[in-house]
N, C-alpha and C positions, 0 to 999 in steps of 0.2 A: 476696896478701891484695887485696880484691875496691873497685871501686870502686865509691865512689855517685857516683847525680843530685846535679848542685848546684840547689837550690832557683832557683838565679839561669835555669835554663832553662823556659821560659816552652811551655805549651801550643797548636799552635797546632791549630784547626779547619777543616778539610777541608769547601770548602764546596763539589766539584764535581757529588759526585756529586744534589745538591739543585737547581743549573743543568741538569744532566742531566732531569733528574724536569720543574722549570718548563719548558724547552721541549718536550720533549715532548710535555706538553699540550698546550702554544701550538700545537703543530703537530697533533695530536689534533681541539680545538674550529676551529679552523684548515679543517680538512677536512671536518671535521662536516656545518658552518654550508652551508647550502644560500642561493646567492643566483637569487634568485627576482624576475622584474621585474614585480611588479600587472596585469595590464590594466587601462584604468578608463577612464571616458569624462573627455577633459580638459574642463574648462567653462571659459571665463571668465566673471563675472557682474557686468556695469558697475552702479554706482550709480542712472543713472537709470532710469525703465520707458519705455518705448517710445512718438512716437506714437499717436495711437487715433483718427487718420482711417485710413475706410474708402472710399478712392476705390481705381480701377483704375487708377493710378501706384502704388498706396501698397502695404508689404505686408502678408503677411498674417500679422494677428495671433492669438494663439492665449495666454489667459490662465486661469492656474490661482490662484483664491486660498487664501486660509488652512486650507477646509475642504478641501480637494486636487478641487474643483468645477471642471470644464473648459467653458473659454465661447470659441463665436470668432461673434465681432461680435455679441454681447451675449446670444446662443440656448449655453444651459447643453444640452451634450454629456456624455451617456453612453458611457463609456469603448470601449469596439465599436465607434461610431459615430464615431468622429473621422477610425480615416482613410476614410471615406467624405465625410463632410466637407471635409475636407483634398484631396481630390481634384476634389470639387466647387469648393471656391477660385483649388485650382490651373488646372481647367481655365477660370476665369473671368480669370485674372491670373497668363498660363503663365511670364513671366520674374521673378515677383515674389518676394522673398526670404520665408523664415518665421523670426518674431522669435514665441520662448516668455516673455512675461513669467510671472515665477512667484513666489508670495507665497513670504517666506524661511518661513515654517513650514508650509506645502504641504511632500507624500509624494511622495518620490523614486519612489514609481510613478506616478503622475500621471504626470512629466515624460521617465521610460523609455516610457509609455507612447505622446505623444505625440509623441518623436525613434522608435521605429517606424512608428508610422504617417507619416510626415514620408520616412522609408526606401520603407516600402513603392509609400509615392505618386510616388516617383522626384522627391520636393523638391531639391536641392542642394546648396542656401545658406537652412543655419536659424543663429538666433542666439539665446542662450538671454539673459536679461535677471529683472533683479531689480525687483519690486512694493516700495517705502516701505512701511513698515504704516500 
């Protein structure tokens, strides 16, 4: 006589193949993810503007207004003339730091132009500050 399976037996679901696929996908995504560190310029922007004094002992202050116009000691400069002016200021004040006072709405390119010119003029101490709008 044949035996029939009883209704009491429960069918089991085998989840082992599903777990294998999940782990294989996890390994695939971990291996294919690129871990690149983006290089950038680290800038800390204090809330207060730098002092406006222009004595021989004070810092060299370069301002960038909301229209990205660069000025040194109240003189408006073209971007290509920034380096020459920074070299002249450095000759007058050799140990003075450079402070770039940028308006929050100014374009980043103006800041990069000043930082490149400061590096070319061999100014060692450069700080960036924001001006209140």
